[in-house]
N, CA, C and O atoms as a DFTB+ gen file, in Angstrom:
440 C
 N C O
     1  1       0.847      -1.169       0.000
     2  2       0.000       0.000       0.000
     3  2       0.891       1.229       0.000
     4  3       1.816       1.342       0.804
     5  1       0.607       2.127      -0.893
     6  2       1.412       3.341      -0.934
     7  2       0.775       4.414      -0.062
     8  3      -0.449       4.501       0.041
     9  1       1.604       5.217       0.554
    10  2       1.118       6.276       1.427
    11  2       1.370       7.619       0.766
    12  3       2.404       7.843       0.137
    13  1       0.421       8.486       0.923
    14  2       0.545       9.829       0.385
    15  2       0.510      10.810       1.531
    16  3      -0.271      10.659       2.471
    17  1       1.340      11.792       1.452
    18  2       1.328      12.857       2.443
    19  2       0.451      13.967       1.892
    20  3       0.780      14.598       0.888
    21  1      -0.656      14.191       2.554
    22  2      -1.599      15.191       2.075
    23  2      -1.276      16.552       2.671
    24  3      -0.957      16.684       3.853
    25  1      -1.367      17.527       1.838
    26  2      -1.166      18.909       2.281
    27  2      -2.491      19.424       2.855
    28  3      -3.527      18.787       2.664
    29  1      -2.477      20.544       3.539
    30  2      -3.743      21.112       4.020
    31  2      -4.749      21.343       2.890
    32  3      -5.950      21.156       3.087
    33  1      -4.273      21.745       1.718
    34  2      -5.164      21.934       0.576
    35  2      -5.794      20.602       0.159
    36  3      -6.972      20.535      -0.190
    37  1      -4.972      19.544       0.206
    38  2      -5.493      18.218      -0.130
    39  2      -6.583      17.796       0.861
    40  3      -7.597      17.215       0.477
    41  1      -6.356      18.096       2.119
    42  2      -7.352      17.753       3.138
    43  2      -8.637      18.543       2.920
    44  3      -9.724      18.048       3.216
    45  1      -8.525      19.755       2.409
    46  2      -9.725      20.532       2.091
    47  2     -10.536      19.842       1.001
    48  3     -11.766      19.843       1.040
    49  1      -9.841      19.253       0.024
    50  2     -10.524      18.506      -1.039
    51  2     -11.269      17.322      -0.426
    52  3     -12.420      17.059      -0.776
    53  1     -10.615      16.614       0.483
    54  2     -11.252      15.470       1.149
    55  2     -12.460      15.937       1.958
    56  3     -13.537      15.350       1.859
    57  1     -12.287      16.979       2.749
    58  2     -13.361      17.470       3.622
    59  2     -14.550      17.981       2.834
    60  3     -15.677      17.933       3.326
    61  1     -14.328      18.471       1.620
    62  2     -15.420      18.992       0.796
    63  2     -16.167      17.898       0.042
    64  3     -17.214      18.158      -0.550
    65  1     -15.642      16.692       0.058
    66  2     -16.262      15.597      -0.676
    67  2     -17.562      15.170       0.020
    68  3     -17.542      14.850       1.208
    69  1     -18.694      15.159      -0.707
    70  2     -19.967      14.796      -0.071
    71  2     -19.995      13.347       0.427
    72  3     -20.643      13.055       1.433
    73  1     -19.309      12.449      -0.256
    74  2     -19.265      11.059       0.189
    75  2     -18.496      10.941       1.501
    76  3     -18.861      10.148       2.369
    77  1     -17.431      11.730       1.643
    78  2     -16.667      11.733       2.895
    79  2     -17.534      12.233       4.044
    80  3     -17.520      11.664       5.136
    81  1     -18.286      13.299       3.793
    82  2     -19.176      13.827       4.841
    83  2     -20.262      12.805       5.183
    84  3     -20.639      12.663       6.346
    85  1     -20.762      12.097       4.174
    86  2     -21.752      11.047       4.407
    87  2     -21.152       9.914       5.243
    88  3     -21.794       9.392       6.154
    89  1     -19.916       9.546       4.920
    90  2     -19.215       8.512       5.687
    91  2     -19.091       8.917       7.150
    92  3     -19.402       8.127       8.041
    93  1     -18.641      10.135       7.403
    94  2     -18.493      10.603       8.781
    95  2     -19.832      10.620       9.509
    96  3     -19.916      10.244      10.678
    97  1     -20.861      11.052       8.822
    98  2     -22.188      11.128       9.428
    99  2     -22.713       9.735       9.781
   100  3     -23.211       9.527      10.888
   101  1     -22.610       8.792       8.864
   102  2     -23.100       7.431       9.122
   103  2     -22.303       6.756      10.234
   104  3     -22.864       6.070      11.088
   105  1     -21.004       6.959      10.210
   106  2     -20.171       6.360      11.248
   107  2     -20.509       6.949      12.612
   108  3     -20.617       6.223      13.600
   109  1     -20.672       8.254      12.659
   110  2     -21.008       8.939      13.915
   111  2     -22.367       8.478      14.436
   112  3     -22.537       8.277      15.639
   113  1     -23.353       8.306      13.516
   114  2     -24.688       7.876      13.925
   115  2     -24.685       6.466      14.511
   116  3     -25.598       6.107      15.254
   117  1     -23.679       5.668      14.190
   118  2     -23.575       4.346      14.802
   119  2     -22.717       4.374      16.055
   120  3     -23.117       3.854      17.097
   121  1     -21.545       4.975      15.962
   122  2     -20.562       4.895      17.041
   123  2     -21.017       5.610      18.313
   124  3     -20.842       5.079      19.410
   125  1     -21.589       6.785      18.187
   126  2     -21.972       7.541      19.390
   127  2     -23.071       6.823      20.176
   128  3     -22.903       6.630      21.380
   129  1     -24.190       6.414      19.557
   130  2     -25.190       5.683      20.339
   131  2     -24.672       4.345      20.887
   132  3     -25.007       3.962      22.008
   133  1     -23.860       3.641      20.099
   134  2     -23.316       2.363      20.572
   135  2     -22.411       2.574      21.783
   136  3     -22.437       1.779      22.722
   137  1     -21.623       3.626      21.768
   138  2     -20.737       3.928      22.888
   139  2     -21.539       4.308      24.127
   140  3     -21.225       3.871      25.234
   141  1     -22.565       5.115      23.939
   142  2     -23.412       5.505      25.078
   143  2     -24.106       4.268      25.662
   144  3     -24.144       4.090      26.880
   145  1     -24.654       3.413      24.786
   146  2     -25.297       2.192      25.263
   147  2     -24.307       1.313      26.016
   148  3     -24.613       0.816      27.100
   149  1     -23.112       1.119      25.441
   150  2     -22.102       0.282      26.082
   151  2     -21.751       0.818      27.467
   152  3     -21.721       0.061      28.437
   153  1     -21.488       2.111      27.560
   154  2     -21.107       2.710      28.846
   155  2     -22.238       2.593      29.866
   156  3     -21.992       2.269      31.028
   157  1     -23.471       2.853      29.440
   158  2     -24.608       2.754      30.362
   159  2     -24.792       1.319      30.845
   160  3     -25.022       1.084      32.032
   161  1     -24.690       0.370      29.936
   162  2     -24.850      -1.040      30.309
   163  2     -23.716      -1.483      31.224
   164  3     -23.943      -2.169      32.220
   165  1     -22.498      -1.088      30.879
   166  2     -21.319      -1.487      31.655
   167  2     -21.379      -0.924      33.077
   168  3     -21.152      -1.654      34.042
   169  1     -21.682       0.364      33.208
   170  2     -21.676       0.991      34.529
   171  2     -22.935       0.692      35.333
   172  3     -22.980       0.963      36.533
   173  1     -23.954       0.138      34.689
   174  2     -25.160      -0.197      35.443
   175  2     -24.908      -1.345      36.418
   176  3     -25.589      -1.432      37.440
   177  1     -23.955      -2.224      36.132
   178  2     -23.657      -3.324      37.061
   179  2     -23.169      -2.799      38.412
   180  3     -23.787      -3.120      39.427
   181  1     -22.095      -2.010      38.478
   182  2     -21.674      -1.538      39.799
   183  2     -22.707      -0.610      40.453
   184  3     -22.815      -0.563      41.678
   185  1     -23.454       0.119      39.639
   186  2     -24.489       0.985      40.210
   187  2     -25.581       0.134      40.849
   188  3     -26.025       0.418      41.962
   189  1     -26.012      -0.911      40.143
   190  2     -27.037      -1.784      40.712
   191  2     -26.534      -2.543      41.936
   192  3     -27.297      -2.770      42.874
   193  1     -25.282      -2.933      41.940
   194  2     -24.729      -3.616      43.112
   195  2     -24.826      -2.707      44.332
   196  3     -25.142      -3.167      45.429
   197  1     -24.554      -1.423      44.141
   198  2     -24.626      -0.485      45.261
   199  2     -26.038      -0.039      45.580
   200  3     -26.379       0.129      46.751
   201  1     -26.873       0.157      44.561
   202  2     -28.213       0.707      44.771
   203  2     -29.264      -0.355      45.070
   204  3     -30.227      -0.084      45.788
   205  1     -29.096      -1.542      44.536
   206  2     -30.102      -2.601      44.721
   207  2     -29.420      -3.929      45.024
   208  3     -29.527      -4.870      44.238
   209  1     -28.715      -4.019      46.162
   210  2     -27.989      -5.261      46.458
   211  2     -28.907      -6.472      46.600
   212  3     -28.510      -7.589      46.268
   213  1     -30.107      -6.268      47.080
   214  2     -31.025      -7.405      47.225
   215  2     -31.393      -7.981      45.855
   216  3     -31.468      -9.198      45.686
   217  1     -31.618      -7.108      44.894
   218  2     -31.918      -7.563      43.535
   219  2     -30.745      -8.347      42.962
   220  3     -30.930      -9.403      42.357
   221  1     -29.561      -7.835      43.152
   222  2     -28.376      -8.488      42.574
   223  2     -28.077      -9.830      43.257
   224  3     -27.475     -10.715      42.649
   225  1     -28.501      -9.979      44.524
   226  2     -28.297     -11.244      45.252
   227  2     -29.430     -12.228      45.016
   228  3     -29.334     -13.390      45.412
   229  1     -30.496     -11.779      44.380
   230  2     -31.666     -12.633      44.196
   231  2     -31.326     -13.852      43.339
   232  3     -30.814     -13.712      42.228
   233  1     -31.612     -15.044      43.855
   234  2     -31.339     -16.252      43.064
   235  2     -32.297     -16.349      41.880
   236  3     -33.493     -16.084      41.999
   237  1     -31.737     -16.735      40.736
   238  2     -32.538     -16.891      39.524
   239  2     -32.702     -18.369      39.203
   240  3     -33.788     -18.838      38.862
   241  1     -31.597     -19.084      39.321
   242  2     -31.613     -20.515      39.015
   243  2     -30.580     -21.187      39.906
   244  3     -29.381     -21.045      39.665
   245  1     -30.999     -21.892      40.896
   246  2     -30.088     -22.505      41.859
   247  2     -29.316     -21.420      42.601
   248  3     -29.906     -20.485      43.144
   249  1     -28.001     -21.554      42.617
   250  2     -27.148     -20.559      43.267
   251  2     -26.790     -19.389      42.349
   252  3     -26.093     -18.466      42.768
   253  1     -27.257     -19.423      41.121
   254  2     -26.956     -18.374      40.156
   255  2     -27.838     -17.157      40.436
   256  3     -29.065     -17.236      40.361
   257  1     -27.201     -16.039      40.757
   258  2     -27.945     -14.829      41.108
   259  2     -28.133     -13.925      39.891
   260  3     -27.492     -14.093      38.854
   261  1     -29.036     -12.961      40.059
   262  2     -29.271     -11.979      39.009
   263  2     -27.989     -11.207      38.697
   264  3     -27.714     -10.894      37.539
   265  1     -27.215     -10.906      39.725
   266  2     -25.965     -10.180      39.537
   267  2     -24.991     -10.923      38.639
   268  3     -24.368     -10.323      37.763
   269  1     -24.857     -12.225      38.852
   270  2     -23.960     -13.005      38.004
   271  2     -24.477     -13.075      36.563
   272  3     -23.698     -12.963      35.616
   273  1     -25.776     -13.259      36.402
   274  2     -26.342     -13.306      35.050
   275  2     -26.107     -11.969      34.345
   276  3     -25.734     -11.929      33.172
   277  1     -26.331     -10.882      35.077
   278  2     -26.124      -9.566      34.483
   279  2     -24.652      -9.371      34.105
   280  3     -24.346      -8.844      33.035
   281  1     -23.744      -9.801      34.989
   282  2     -22.313      -9.661      34.703
   283  2     -21.923     -10.477      33.469
   284  3     -21.183      -9.990      32.614
   285  1     -22.413     -11.705      33.371
   286  2     -22.100     -12.528      32.207
   287  2     -22.734     -11.964      30.935
   288  3     -22.187     -12.120      29.844
   289  1     -23.886     -11.310      31.078
   290  2     -24.544     -10.741      29.901
   291  2     -23.706      -9.621      29.282
   292  3     -23.865      -9.305      28.103
   293  1     -22.827      -9.031      30.065
   294  2     -21.980      -7.972      29.516
   295  2     -21.008      -8.513      28.472
   296  3     -20.658      -7.814      27.521
   297  1     -20.575      -9.756      28.651
   298  2     -19.721     -10.371      27.626
   299  2     -20.511     -10.531      26.327
   300  3     -20.018     -10.210      25.245
   301  1     -21.738     -11.029      26.448
   302  2     -22.579     -11.208      25.257
   303  2     -22.854      -9.862      24.592
   304  3     -22.790      -9.741      23.369
   305  1     -23.158      -8.857      25.402
   306  2     -23.446      -7.538      24.859
   307  2     -22.235      -6.986      24.089
   308  3     -22.399      -6.403      23.017
   309  1     -21.041      -7.165      24.625
   310  2     -19.844      -6.672      23.940
   311  2     -19.652      -7.391      22.603
   312  3     -19.293      -6.754      21.612
   313  1     -19.881      -8.694      22.559
   314  2     -19.734      -9.446      21.315
   315  2     -20.808      -9.054      20.305
   316  3     -20.540      -8.979      19.106
   317  1     -22.015      -8.806      20.785
   318  2     -23.092      -8.383      19.881
   319  2     -22.773      -7.017      19.282
   320  3     -22.936      -6.811      18.079
   321  1     -22.316      -6.084      20.120
   322  2     -21.923      -4.761      19.593
   323  2     -20.784      -4.894      18.587
   324  3     -20.773      -4.212      17.562
   325  1     -19.832      -5.767      18.878
   326  2     -18.723      -6.010      17.949
   327  2     -19.253      -6.513      16.610
   328  3     -18.843      -6.022      15.559
   329  1     -20.157      -7.483      16.640
   330  2     -20.712      -8.040      15.404
   331  2     -21.477      -6.975      14.623
   332  3     -21.369      -6.899      13.399
   333  1     -22.244      -6.159      15.330
   334  2     -22.979      -5.083      14.661
   335  2     -22.031      -4.086      14.002
   336  3     -22.275      -3.627      12.886
   337  1     -20.946      -3.755      14.704
   338  2     -19.993      -2.806      14.130
   339  2     -19.293      -3.407      12.900
   340  3     -19.132      -2.729      11.886
   341  1     -18.888      -4.651      12.991
   342  2     -18.212      -5.289      11.848
   343  2     -19.147      -5.312      10.641
   344  3     -18.727      -5.055       9.512
   345  1     -20.414      -5.619      10.892
   346  2     -21.385      -5.634       9.805
   347  2     -21.559      -4.238       9.196
   348  3     -21.605      -4.085       7.976
   349  1     -21.654      -3.240      10.049
   350  2     -21.832      -1.864       9.586
   351  2     -20.548      -1.347       8.931
   352  3     -20.612      -0.516       8.025
   353  1     -19.406      -1.820       9.370
   354  2     -18.126      -1.349       8.830
   355  2     -17.988      -1.671       7.348
   356  3     -17.243      -0.993       6.640
   357  1     -18.682      -2.680       6.872
   358  2     -18.645      -2.976       5.436
   359  2     -19.168      -1.790       4.633
   360  3     -18.623      -1.458       3.581
   361  1     -20.223      -1.156       5.129
   362  2     -20.751       0.038       4.483
   363  2     -19.735       1.169       4.553
   364  3     -19.525       1.890       3.578
   365  1     -19.109       1.315       5.713
   366  2     -18.093       2.360       5.876
   367  2     -16.944       2.135       4.899
   368  3     -16.444       3.083       4.294
   369  1     -16.528       0.880       4.747
   370  2     -15.425       0.572       3.834
   371  2     -15.781       0.899       2.385
   372  3     -14.942       1.393       1.631
   373  1     -17.025       0.621       1.998
   374  2     -17.454       0.934       0.632
   375  2     -17.429       2.443       0.389
   376  3     -16.974       2.905      -0.658
   377  1     -17.918       3.195       1.357
   378  2     -17.882       4.657       1.226
   379  2     -16.453       5.175       1.202
   380  3     -16.130       6.091       0.446
   381  1     -15.607       4.592       2.022
   382  2     -14.197       5.010       2.057
   383  2     -13.529       4.778       0.713
   384  3     -12.754       5.617       0.254
   385  1     -13.821       3.651       0.078
   386  2     -13.234       3.361      -1.235
   387  2     -13.691       4.392      -2.273
   388  3     -12.904       4.815      -3.119
   389  1     -14.966       4.793      -2.206
   390  2     -15.466       5.818      -3.127
   391  2     -14.776       7.158      -2.882
   392  3     -14.431       7.871      -3.824
   393  1     -14.580       7.488      -1.616
   394  2     -13.904       8.755      -1.280
   395  2     -12.483       8.743      -1.811
   396  3     -12.050       9.707      -2.443
   397  1     -11.755       7.670      -1.564
   398  2     -10.361       7.582      -2.001
   399  2     -10.275       7.714      -3.520
   400  3      -9.425       8.440      -4.035
   401  1     -11.152       7.013      -4.232
   402  2     -11.114       7.074      -5.699
   403  2     -11.415       8.491      -6.192
   404  3     -10.726       9.009      -7.071
   405  1     -12.441       9.108      -5.622
   406  2     -12.823      10.449      -6.064
   407  2     -11.748      11.477      -5.724
   408  3     -11.428      12.337      -6.545
   409  1     -11.201      11.393      -4.539
   410  2     -10.166      12.358      -4.119
   411  2      -8.901      12.186      -4.941
   412  3      -8.263      13.171      -5.311
   413  1      -8.537      10.960      -5.228
   414  2      -7.344      10.735      -6.082
   415  2      -7.530      11.383      -7.444
   416  3      -6.618      12.018      -7.975
   417  1      -8.734      11.213      -8.007
   418  2      -9.020      11.839      -9.310
   419  2      -8.896      13.363      -9.225
   420  3      -8.287      13.992     -10.091
   421  1      -9.469      13.941      -8.190
   422  2      -9.428      15.392      -8.043
   423  2      -8.009      15.893      -7.817
   424  3      -7.615      16.917      -8.375
   425  1      -7.233      15.172      -6.995
   426  2      -5.873      15.617      -6.704
   427  2      -4.968      15.470      -7.921
   428  3      -4.065      16.281      -8.126
   429  1      -5.203      14.443      -8.724
   430  2      -4.409      14.267      -9.934
   431  2      -4.744      15.365     -10.955
   432  3      -3.894      15.768     -11.748
   433  1      -5.994      15.841     -10.920
   434  2      -6.408      16.887     -11.858
   435  2      -5.823      18.247     -11.475
   436  3      -5.702      19.135     -12.318
   437  1      -5.457      18.406     -10.185
   438  2      -4.937      19.706      -9.748
   439  2      -3.518      19.929     -10.179
   440  3      -2.942      20.977      -9.887
């Protein structure tokens, strides 16, 4: 893979590209809500342990408590978010390829 050093003017060409702006917008619309959800889900465990210890100690199945099930569910949640991002990243990659092709054409024309 060859690397190009872009000048500030070159970056202006990239920033003005509508496909690049679309890429940033779509990526942001996925990453920001996913990050907020992840953080809320992750921090809800220690918050619930402190705020509702009886709930977290409540047995669900044998000696398995709600707290343990919730803690284990965080592993599943992280893998699900990972799978969703990988799936969505295919769209991001397609847009990125269009941006690179268009910007190369414009920069070669300059």
